[in-house]
N, C-alpha and C positions, 0 to 999 in steps of 0.2 A: 547572203550572196555578196554583199559589199565587202566583207572581210575576205572572202575567197578571191574576189576580183583584185583586191589590194595585194594579197599574197601572190597571185599570178603576175601582177605587174612588177612586183619586187623581184621575183625569180627571173622573169623575162628581161628585166633591167640589169641582170648580172649578179644579183645577191642570191646565192644558192640556198642560204638559210636565214631568211629575214626574221628579225626580232619583233616583239610587240611594239616597240617604239618606232621601228621602220614602218609597220602597218599603220600606226596612228598618224605618222607624218604624211603618209600617202593619202589617207582618208581626210586628214585635217586640211590638206592643200586644196580640197574641193568643198570644204565646209561640212564634212560629215563627222559626227561624233558617235562612236560606237562604245558599248560597254566593254570593259576590260575582260569580263568573263567570256564573251564571244571570241575575242582574239585569242585568249589563252586556250580555249577549247579547240580552236582550229590548229594552233601551233602544237598542241598535245597530240592531235590526230595525225598530223603530217610529219611529226618528228621522226627522223631517221629513214624517211621514205624518199625514193628518187622521184623527181618531178615527172619524168617520162612515164614511170610506172603509175603515178597518180592519174595522169591523163589517159593512159590506156585503160585503167580500171574504170574511170568515169565513162569512157566510150562504151565499154561492155555493158555497164549498167543502163546507159541511155538506150542502147539497142534493144534492151528487153522491155522498154516502156512502150505500150501500144500508142499509136497516134491516130488521129481522126482520118487521115488519108487512107490508111490501110483498111480500116473498118468500112469505109465507103466503097472502096474497090472490091472488097470481099462481098459486100452486100449486093453490089451490081453484078458480080459474077455468079453468085449463088442464086439470085432471084431474077435472072434475066427476063423471064416472061412477065413477071410482076412489074419490073422496072419499065418495060416497054408499055404496058397497059397504064401505068401511072403517069406517063409522059403526056398523053393526050389531054387529060383534064387540066394539067398545069398550063399547057399551051392555050387552052380555051380561057382560062382565068386571066392570062396576060392580055389576050385580045379584049376581054371585057373591060379591063382596067383602062386600056387606051381609049375606048369609046366613052367611058365615064369622064375621063379627063377632058375630052373635047367638049362634052356637054357642059361641064362646069365653066370652062373658059368662055363659052358663048353667052353666059349670063350677064357679063359686063359689057357687052357690045353696045356702043352708042352712049355710054355714060363716062364721064370723067370727073375729076375732083373740082374742076373749075366751071362746070355748067350751071 
């Protein structure tokens, strides 16, 4: 990811086809040393490709990746009755926690470090 970020910075900075030395200089400016093989692999993969096409392709691939938010909303929609039934025990557990915290804090009443 660091090499990709350096490549994107170089392109956004006006260098339409950055070299390995350009990427090394960008990464070196923040104290990062990367293996030459990684840089060469990236440059080989993006050689001859348009920057805008690379971004569009990446967006398409990311849209196909499932995220946790979607799974949660699907589960809530598909199991509406179960979700409502599961909410009550969760609320009871929170109330019990609050009571326990009050009891624990009462144990130190009347005592201090200097008595």
